[in-house]
MDTraj code that builds the backbone (N, CA, C; nanometers):
import mdtraj as md
import numpy as np

residues = "UNK UNK UNK UNK UNK UNK UNK UNK UNK UNK UNK UNK UNK UNK UNK UNK UNK UNK UNK UNK UNK UNK UNK UNK UNK UNK UNK UNK UNK UNK UNK UNK UNK UNK UNK UNK UNK UNK UNK UNK UNK UNK UNK UNK UNK UNK UNK UNK UNK UNK UNK UNK UNK UNK UNK UNK UNK UNK UNK UNK UNK UNK UNK UNK UNK UNK UNK UNK UNK UNK UNK UNK UNK UNK UNK UNK UNK UNK UNK UNK UNK UNK UNK UNK UNK UNK UNK UNK UNK UNK UNK UNK UNK UNK UNK UNK UNK UNK UNK UNK UNK UNK UNK UNK UNK UNK UNK UNK UNK UNK UNK UNK UNK UNK UNK UNK UNK UNK UNK UNK UNK UNK UNK UNK UNK UNK UNK UNK UNK UNK UNK UNK UNK UNK UNK UNK UNK UNK UNK UNK".split()
xyz = np.array([
    [-4.9597, 13.0229, 3.6590],
    [-5.0482, 13.1035, 3.7519],
    [-5.0869, 13.2429, 3.7455],
    [-5.1866, 13.3004, 3.7330],
    [-5.2066, 13.4372, 3.7271],
    [-5.1632, 13.4873, 3.8200],
    [-5.1541, 13.6200, 3.8307],
    [-5.0946, 13.7209, 3.9305],
    [-5.2069, 13.7026, 4.0180],
    [-5.2159, 13.7083, 4.1751],
    [-5.2798, 13.7054, 4.2635],
    [-5.2728, 13.8104, 4.3799],
    [-5.3806, 13.8858, 4.4245],
    [-5.3741, 13.9738, 4.5037],
    [-5.3706, 13.9170, 4.6320],
    [-5.2551, 13.9358, 4.7351],
    [-5.2655, 13.8712, 4.8933],
    [-5.3209, 13.9673, 4.9556],
    [-5.4538, 13.9065, 5.0182],
    [-5.5037, 13.9870, 5.1004],
    [-5.4387, 14.0440, 5.2434],
    [-5.4589, 14.1394, 5.3211],
    [-5.3817, 14.1587, 5.4370],
    [-5.3656, 14.0744, 5.5353],
    [-5.4887, 13.9831, 5.5574],
    [-5.4922, 13.8600, 5.6601],
    [-5.3614, 13.7587, 5.6268],
    [-5.3457, 13.7377, 5.4758],
    [-5.2379, 13.6577, 5.4683],
    [-5.1029, 13.6979, 5.4914],
    [-5.0917, 13.8376, 5.4584],
    [-4.9726, 13.9121, 5.4799],
    [-4.9283, 13.9209, 5.6216],
    [-5.0287, 13.9367, 5.6667],
    [-4.9870, 13.9440, 5.8445],
    [-4.9796, 13.7889, 5.8879],
    [-5.0682, 13.6913, 5.8613],
    [-5.0057, 13.5527, 5.8925],
    [-4.8565, 13.5273, 5.8414],
    [-4.8192, 13.5619, 5.7296],
    [-4.6925, 13.5552, 5.7020],
    [-4.5720, 13.6019, 5.7652],
    [-4.6190, 13.6994, 5.8630],
    [-4.4823, 13.7557, 5.9333],
    [-4.5234, 13.7468, 6.0816],
    [-4.6720, 13.6917, 6.1124],
    [-4.6896, 13.6707, 6.2591],
    [-4.6626, 13.5568, 6.2966],
    [-4.5626, 13.5230, 6.3867],
    [-4.5199, 13.3723, 6.4067],
    [-4.5976, 13.3051, 6.5277],
    [-4.6825, 13.4016, 6.5597],
    [-4.7517, 13.3665, 6.6948],
    [-4.9061, 13.2316, 6.6097],
    [-4.8836, 13.2562, 6.5132],
    [-5.0181, 13.1801, 6.4071],
    [-5.0224, 13.0513, 6.3770],
    [-4.9077, 12.9780, 6.4316],
    [-4.8670, 12.8312, 6.4202],
    [-4.8926, 12.7907, 6.2617],
    [-5.0113, 12.6951, 6.2109],
    [-5.0008, 12.6336, 6.1162],
    [-5.0707, 12.7492, 6.0022],
    [-5.1490, 12.8570, 6.0453],
    [-5.1506, 12.9508, 5.9499],
    [-5.0344, 13.0389, 5.9071],
    [-4.9535, 13.0686, 6.0242],
    [-4.8169, 13.1369, 5.9721],
    [-4.7658, 13.0479, 5.8619],
    [-4.7501, 12.8952, 5.8819],
    [-4.6557, 12.8245, 5.7906],
    [-4.7357, 12.8444, 5.6620],
    [-4.8711, 12.8205, 5.6453],
    [-4.9371, 12.8017, 5.5032],
    [-4.9117, 12.9370, 5.4314],
    [-4.9117, 13.0773, 5.5212],
    [-4.8985, 13.2247, 5.4635],
    [-4.7545, 13.2388, 5.4244],
    [-4.6495, 13.1697, 5.5246],
    [-4.5213, 13.2149, 5.5033],
    [-4.4708, 13.1527, 5.3804],
    [-4.5256, 13.0431, 5.3298],
    [-4.4966, 12.9416, 5.2334],
    [-4.5604, 13.0161, 5.0863],
    [-4.6857, 13.1141, 5.0898],
    [-4.7320, 13.1199, 4.9753],
    [-4.6569, 13.2791, 4.9482],
    [-4.5996, 13.3409, 5.0567],
    [-4.5359, 13.4886, 5.0489],
    [-4.3952, 13.4430, 4.9630],
    [-4.3617, 13.3491, 5.0473],
    [-4.2084, 13.2979, 5.0028],
    [-4.2043, 13.2629, 4.8226],
    [-4.3073, 13.2052, 4.8166],
    [-4.3304, 13.1622, 4.6556],
    [-4.3204, 13.2768, 4.5785],
    [-4.3859, 13.3819, 4.6287],
    [-4.4018, 13.5030, 4.5533],
    [-4.2681, 13.5756, 4.5488],
    [-4.2052, 13.5839, 4.6546],
    [-4.0501, 13.6421, 4.6508],
    [-3.9556, 13.5853, 4.5492],
    [-3.9713, 13.4417, 4.5579],
    [-3.9046, 13.3471, 4.4473],
    [-3.9384, 13.3602, 4.3208],
    [-4.0919, 13.3584, 4.2838],
    [-4.1305, 13.3620, 4.1488],
    [-4.2115, 13.4572, 4.0911],
    [-4.2650, 13.5622, 4.1815],
    [-4.3444, 13.7032, 4.1534],
    [-4.4952, 13.6456, 4.1436],
    [-4.5590, 13.7414, 4.0976],
    [-4.6867, 13.7161, 4.0593],
    [-4.7660, 13.7773, 4.2014],
    [-4.7055, 13.8439, 4.2648],
    [-4.7895, 13.8869, 4.3787],
    [-4.8498, 14.0286, 4.3958],
    [-4.9520, 14.0659, 4.3911],
    [-5.0262, 14.1868, 4.4036],
    [-5.0829, 14.2209, 4.5257],
    [-5.0314, 14.3690, 4.5503],
    [-5.1282, 14.4005, 4.6909],
    [-5.1240, 14.5593, 4.6441],
    [-5.2292, 14.5697, 4.7154],
    [-5.3099, 14.7348, 4.7166],
    [-5.2057, 14.8219, 4.8355],
    [-5.2183, 14.9282, 4.7860],
    [-5.1687, 15.0181, 4.8973],
    [-5.2259, 15.0213, 5.0312],
    [-5.3448, 14.9926, 5.0226],
    [-5.4751, 14.9684, 5.1201],
    [-5.4105, 14.8501, 5.1999],
    [-5.3902, 14.7538, 5.1444],
    [-5.3366, 14.6044, 5.1952],
    [-5.2122, 14.6606, 5.2885],
    [-5.1167, 14.7473, 5.2273],
    [-4.9809, 14.7781, 5.2880],
    [-5.0120, 14.8439, 5.4126],
    [-5.1060, 14.9204, 5.4154],
    [-5.1604, 15.0149, 5.5369],
    [-5.1799, 14.9145, 5.6488],
    [-5.2920, 14.8389, 5.6228],
    [-5.3658, 14.7495, 5.7260],
    [-5.2650, 14.6639, 5.7926],
    [-5.1834, 14.6155, 5.6867],
    [-5.0416, 14.4930, 5.7418],
    [-4.9715, 14.5780, 5.8288],
    [-4.9290, 14.6948, 5.7672],
    [-4.8372, 14.7919, 5.8808],
    [-4.9119, 14.7983, 6.0449],
    [-5.0464, 14.8431, 6.0310],
    [-5.1212, 14.8631, 6.1714],
    [-5.1424, 14.7363, 6.2291],
    [-5.1444, 14.6569, 6.1946],
    [-5.2044, 14.4870, 6.2378],
    [-5.0546, 14.4319, 6.2971],
    [-4.9610, 14.4459, 6.2049],
    [-4.8281, 14.3524, 6.2465],
    [-4.7595, 14.4380, 6.3227],
    [-4.7886, 14.5748, 6.3665],
    [-4.7170, 14.6388, 6.4656],
    [-4.7795, 14.6759, 6.5849],
    [-4.9174, 14.6456, 6.5976],
    [-4.9918, 14.6594, 6.7029],
    [-5.0671, 14.5730, 6.7462],
    [-5.1538, 14.4864, 6.6706],
    [-5.2619, 14.3977, 6.6968],
    [-5.2467, 14.2706, 6.7126],
    [-5.1256, 14.2091, 6.6845],
    [-5.0849, 14.0635, 6.7120],
    [-5.0364, 14.0376, 6.8200],
    [-5.0505, 13.9423, 6.8555],
    [-4.9642, 13.8634, 7.0039],
    [-4.8287, 13.9236, 6.9998],
    [-4.7431, 13.9097, 6.8877],
    [-4.6323, 13.9322, 6.8827],
    [-4.6017, 14.0177, 6.8039],
    [-4.6070, 14.1498, 6.8265],
    [-4.5713, 14.2703, 6.7086],
    [-4.4317, 14.2616, 6.6722],
    [-4.4116, 14.3223, 6.5407],
    [-4.2772, 14.3502, 6.4927],
    [-4.2774, 14.5011, 6.5102],
    [-4.1347, 14.5506, 6.5086],
    [-4.1178, 14.6845, 6.5030],
    [-4.1410, 14.7552, 6.3776],
    [-4.1762, 14.9113, 6.3836],
    [-4.1958, 14.9830, 6.3003],
    [-4.1047, 14.9954, 6.1898],
    [-3.9753, 14.9679, 6.2370],
    [-3.8539, 14.9715, 6.1391],
    [-3.8936, 14.8325, 6.0593],
    [-3.8689, 14.7172, 6.1086],
    [-3.9252, 14.6198, 6.0448],
    [-4.0163, 14.5895, 5.9496],
    [-4.1425, 14.6487, 5.9916],
    [-4.2345, 14.6658, 5.9376],
    [-4.2246, 14.7375, 5.7926],
    [-4.1453, 14.8492, 5.8115],
    [-4.1250, 14.9350, 5.7034],
    [-4.0353, 14.8636, 5.6011],
    [-3.9491, 14.7892, 5.6466],
    [-3.8219, 14.7323, 5.5632],
    [-3.9057, 14.6361, 5.4864],
    [-3.9946, 14.5411, 5.5489],
    [-4.0823, 14.4554, 5.4624],
    [-4.1878, 14.5377, 5.3435],
    [-4.2253, 14.6407, 5.4134],
    [-4.2990, 14.6887, 5.2814],
    [-4.2201, 14.7676, 5.1918],
    [-4.0875, 14.8248, 5.2304],
    [-3.9996, 14.8943, 5.1095],
    [-3.9660, 14.8067, 5.0118],
    [-3.9309, 14.6427, 5.0574],
    [-3.8962, 14.5591, 4.9785],
    [-3.9842, 14.5244, 4.9029],
    [-4.1288, 14.4989, 4.9424],
    [-4.2169, 14.4725, 4.8520],
    [-4.2464, 14.5816, 4.7304],
    [-4.2537, 14.7113, 4.7980],
    [-4.2616, 14.8224, 4.6784],
    [-4.1596, 14.8269, 4.5753],
    [-4.0391, 14.7631, 4.5814],
    [-3.9449, 14.7602, 4.5102],
    [-3.8925, 14.6664, 4.4488],
    [-3.9567, 14.5526, 4.4927],
    [-3.9287, 14.3971, 4.4233],
    [-4.0217, 14.3908, 4.2817],
    [-3.9358, 14.3217, 4.2011],
    [-3.9981, 14.3065, 4.0768],
    [-4.1081, 14.1738, 4.1123],
    [-4.0934, 14.0998, 4.2071],
    [-4.1975, 13.9882, 4.2543],
    [-4.3257, 14.0257, 4.2667],
    [-4.3362, 14.1782, 4.3335],
    [-4.4632, 14.2233, 4.3756],
    [-4.4961, 14.3703, 4.2861],
    [-4.6357, 14.3437, 4.2505],
    [-4.7169, 14.4438, 4.1772],
    [-4.7739, 14.5415, 4.3079],
    [-4.7372, 14.6443, 4.3358],
    [-4.8715, 14.7222, 4.4080],
    [-4.9483, 14.8415, 4.3515],
    [-5.0827, 14.7940, 4.3637],
    [-5.1817, 14.8831, 4.2904],
    [-5.2337, 15.0008, 4.3903],
    [-5.2907, 15.0741, 4.3581],
    [-5.3508, 15.1920, 4.4266],
    [-5.5031, 15.2650, 4.3480],
    [-5.5758, 15.3180, 4.4349],
    [-5.6681, 15.3968, 4.3930],
    [-5.6611, 15.5298, 4.3751],
    [-5.7587, 15.5496, 4.3165],
    [-5.7776, 15.7095, 4.3139],
    [-5.9397, 15.7394, 4.3047],
    [-5.9703, 15.8485, 4.2819],
    [-6.1363, 15.8810, 4.3149],
    [-6.2185, 15.7969, 4.2059],
    [-6.1635, 15.7558, 4.0790],
    [-6.2604, 15.6868, 4.0160],
    [-6.2675, 15.5412, 4.0805],
    [-6.1520, 15.5105, 4.1369],
    [-6.1795, 15.3870, 4.1950],
    [-6.2549, 15.3769, 4.3198],
    [-6.2535, 15.5016, 4.3844],
    [-6.3630, 15.5167, 4.5084],
    [-6.5045, 15.4964, 4.4301],
    [-6.5331, 15.5864, 4.3410],
    [-6.6649, 15.5929, 4.2834],
    [-6.6935, 15.4578, 4.2695],
    [-6.6140, 15.3658, 4.1840],
    [-6.6512, 15.2419, 4.1386],
    [-6.6803, 15.1638, 4.2697],
    [-6.6118, 15.1689, 4.3919],
    [-6.6178, 15.0571, 4.4748],
    [-6.7514, 15.1146, 4.5698],
    [-6.8148, 15.2454, 4.5362],
    [-6.9510, 15.2523, 4.6029],
    [-7.0389, 15.1907, 4.5240],
    [-7.0366, 15.1759, 4.3746],
    [-7.1161, 15.0976, 4.2989],
    [-7.1017, 14.9603, 4.3528],
    [-6.9802, 14.9074, 4.3720],
    [-6.9814, 14.7621, 4.4543],
    [-7.0293, 14.7503, 4.5661],
    [-7.0399, 14.8657, 4.6393],
    [-7.1172, 14.8539, 4.7710],
    [-7.2490, 14.8052, 4.7586],
    [-7.2922, 14.9153, 4.6608],
    [-7.4486, 14.9016, 4.6468],
    [-7.5114, 14.7881, 4.5579],
    [-7.4230, 14.7210, 4.4737],
    [-7.4667, 14.6123, 4.4092],
    [-7.4544, 14.4992, 4.4530],
    [-7.3541, 14.4703, 4.5387],
    [-7.3299, 14.3447, 4.6191],
    [-7.3154, 14.3358, 4.7678],
    [-7.3368, 14.4651, 4.8145],
    [-7.3348, 14.4712, 4.9730],
    [-7.2278, 14.4299, 5.0462],
    [-7.1092, 14.4641, 5.0179],
    [-6.9812, 14.4385, 5.0694],
    [-6.9276, 14.5782, 5.1332],
    [-6.8279, 14.5549, 5.2452],
    [-6.7824, 14.6801, 5.3152],
    [-6.7035, 14.7625, 5.1999],
    [-6.7228, 14.8746, 5.2109],
    [-6.6351, 14.9702, 5.1424],
    [-6.4922, 14.9113, 5.1306],
    [-6.4238, 14.8846, 5.2363],
    [-6.2778, 14.8596, 5.2216],
    [-6.2571, 14.7321, 5.1226],
    [-6.3665, 14.6344, 5.1460],
    [-6.3542, 14.5266, 5.0299],
    [-6.3807, 14.5462, 4.9063],
    [-6.4900, 14.6554, 4.9035],
    [-6.5144, 14.6818, 4.7564],
    [-6.4075, 14.7540, 4.7107],
    [-6.3210, 14.8545, 4.7764],
    [-6.2140, 14.9054, 4.7330],
    [-6.1015, 14.8421, 4.6925],
    [-6.0724, 14.7214, 4.7396],
    [-5.9786, 14.6341, 4.7056],
    [-6.0316, 14.5552, 4.5586],
    [-6.1544, 14.5257, 4.5322],
    [-6.1986, 14.4721, 4.4322],
    [-6.1819, 14.5349, 4.3351],
    [-6.2483, 14.6789, 4.3535],
    [-6.2270, 14.7937, 4.2324],
    [-6.0824, 14.8098, 4.1971],
    [-5.9867, 14.7974, 4.2916],
    [-5.8290, 14.8146, 4.2232],
    [-5.8064, 14.7000, 4.1779],
    [-5.8332, 14.5863, 4.1945],
    [-5.8201, 14.4605, 4.1221],
    [-5.8918, 14.4300, 4.0235],
    [-5.9917, 14.4933, 3.9799],
    [-6.0814, 14.5201, 3.8626],
    [-5.9790, 14.5967, 3.7415],
    [-5.9484, 14.7331, 3.8157],
    [-5.8756, 14.8393, 3.7406],
    [-5.7661, 14.7791, 3.6784],
    [-5.7035, 14.6864, 3.7631],
    [-5.5508, 14.6468, 3.7232],
    [-5.5590, 14.4911, 3.6721],
    [-5.6900, 14.4617, 3.6257],
    [-5.6752, 14.3292, 3.5525],
    [-5.6441, 14.1745, 3.6603],
    [-5.6420, 14.2062, 3.7565],
    [-5.6215, 14.1249, 3.8582],
    [-5.7606, 14.0362, 3.8909],
    [-5.7295, 13.8881, 3.8644],
    [-5.8700, 13.8297, 3.8955],
    [-5.8613, 13.7304, 4.0076],
    [-5.7491, 13.7170, 4.0993],
    [-5.7398, 13.6095, 4.1542],
    [-5.7240, 13.6793, 4.2840],
    [-5.7416, 13.6360, 4.4299],
    [-5.7211, 13.6818, 4.5598],
    [-5.7001, 13.5906, 4.6266],
    [-5.6077, 13.6108, 4.6976],
    [-5.5879, 13.4747, 4.8219],
    [-5.6113, 13.5560, 4.9538],
    [-5.7276, 13.4643, 5.0125],
    [-5.7737, 13.5505, 5.1424],
    [-5.8462, 13.4340, 5.2187],
    [-5.8407, 13.4877, 5.3629],
    [-5.9058, 13.3822, 5.4598],
    [-6.0298, 13.4109, 5.4425],
    [-6.0806, 13.5535, 5.4266],
    [-6.2288, 13.5972, 5.4204],
    [-6.2911, 13.6062, 5.2943],
    [-6.3148, 13.4608, 5.2749],
    [-6.3786, 13.4332, 5.1331],
    [-6.4997, 13.4914, 5.1160],
    [-6.6011, 13.5082, 5.2108],
    [-6.7315, 13.5702, 5.2012],
    [-6.7398, 13.6989, 5.1626],
    [-6.6229, 13.7917, 5.1929],
    [-6.6045, 13.9263, 5.1443],
    [-6.5988, 13.9389, 4.9877],
    [-6.5444, 13.8426, 4.9467],
    [-6.5210, 13.8505, 4.7881],
    [-6.6010, 13.7398, 4.6941],
    [-6.6516, 13.6503, 4.7400],
    [-6.7507, 13.5455, 4.6660],
    [-6.8488, 13.6137, 4.6081],
    [-6.8937, 13.6016, 4.4846],
    [-7.0013, 13.6210, 4.4274],
    [-6.9860, 13.7670, 4.3504],
    [-6.8678, 13.8142, 4.3480],
    [-6.8447, 13.9332, 4.2718],
    [-6.7704, 13.8854, 4.1349],
    [-6.8359, 13.8989, 4.0234],
    [-6.8155, 13.8800, 3.8779],
    [-6.6276, 13.8601, 3.8498],
    [-6.6166, 13.7891, 3.7843],
    [-6.4386, 13.8097, 3.7569],
    [-6.3481, 13.8010, 3.8661],
    [-6.3890, 13.7712, 3.9756],
    [-6.2861, 13.7643, 4.0970],
    [-6.3075, 13.6375, 4.1569],
    [-6.2024, 13.5520, 4.1385],
    [-6.2088, 13.4329, 4.1863],
    [-6.1068, 13.4112, 4.3051],
    [-6.1836, 13.3732, 4.4412],
    [-6.1155, 13.3668, 4.5755],
    [-6.0455, 13.2231, 4.5949],
    [-5.9445, 13.2530, 4.6436],
    [-5.8742, 13.1064, 4.6953],
    [-5.8330, 13.1190, 4.8552],
    [-5.8844, 13.0146, 4.9087],
    [-5.8655, 12.9925, 5.0386],
    [-5.7553, 12.8952, 5.0554],
    [-5.6350, 12.9426, 5.1471],
    [-5.5323, 12.8941, 5.1483],
    [-5.4946, 12.7863, 5.2580],
    [-5.6141, 12.7892, 5.3398],
    [-5.6009, 12.6890, 5.4767],
    [-5.6702, 12.5705, 5.4584],
])
top = md.Topology()
chain = top.add_chain()
for i, resn in enumerate(residues, 1):
    res = top.add_residue(resn, chain, resSeq=i)
    for name in ("N", "CA", "C"):
        top.add_atom(name, md.element.get_by_symbol(name[0]), res)
traj = md.Trajectory(xyz[None], top)
């Protein structure tokens, strides 16, 4: 299986125990990555994950627990962390123009394309469908 970017919503569901079946599905996806590798996240995903999992879910986790998860991901061979720079931002603007997606999604798409990542696991399929060379995986 090719490396796949794990979108923020899947990361949140994996650690948010209040999400029932979505938690179980997402937890299994993340567990498989921890065991077998092939996970990719953008720094933006990690930032969004931190905010949501510590403040916006029904059962938030502590800042220190969120930091441990993020530290572990950034240090693990199972995960690849990709980031953006000014050129990525400019490419994202072009993607916004061409495909009418939000800047935040366009930035993730630009990061993926720059890093050779072609698959994204997300609940928000409509945000990424129709983008050439991006394959959307809906896990639920």
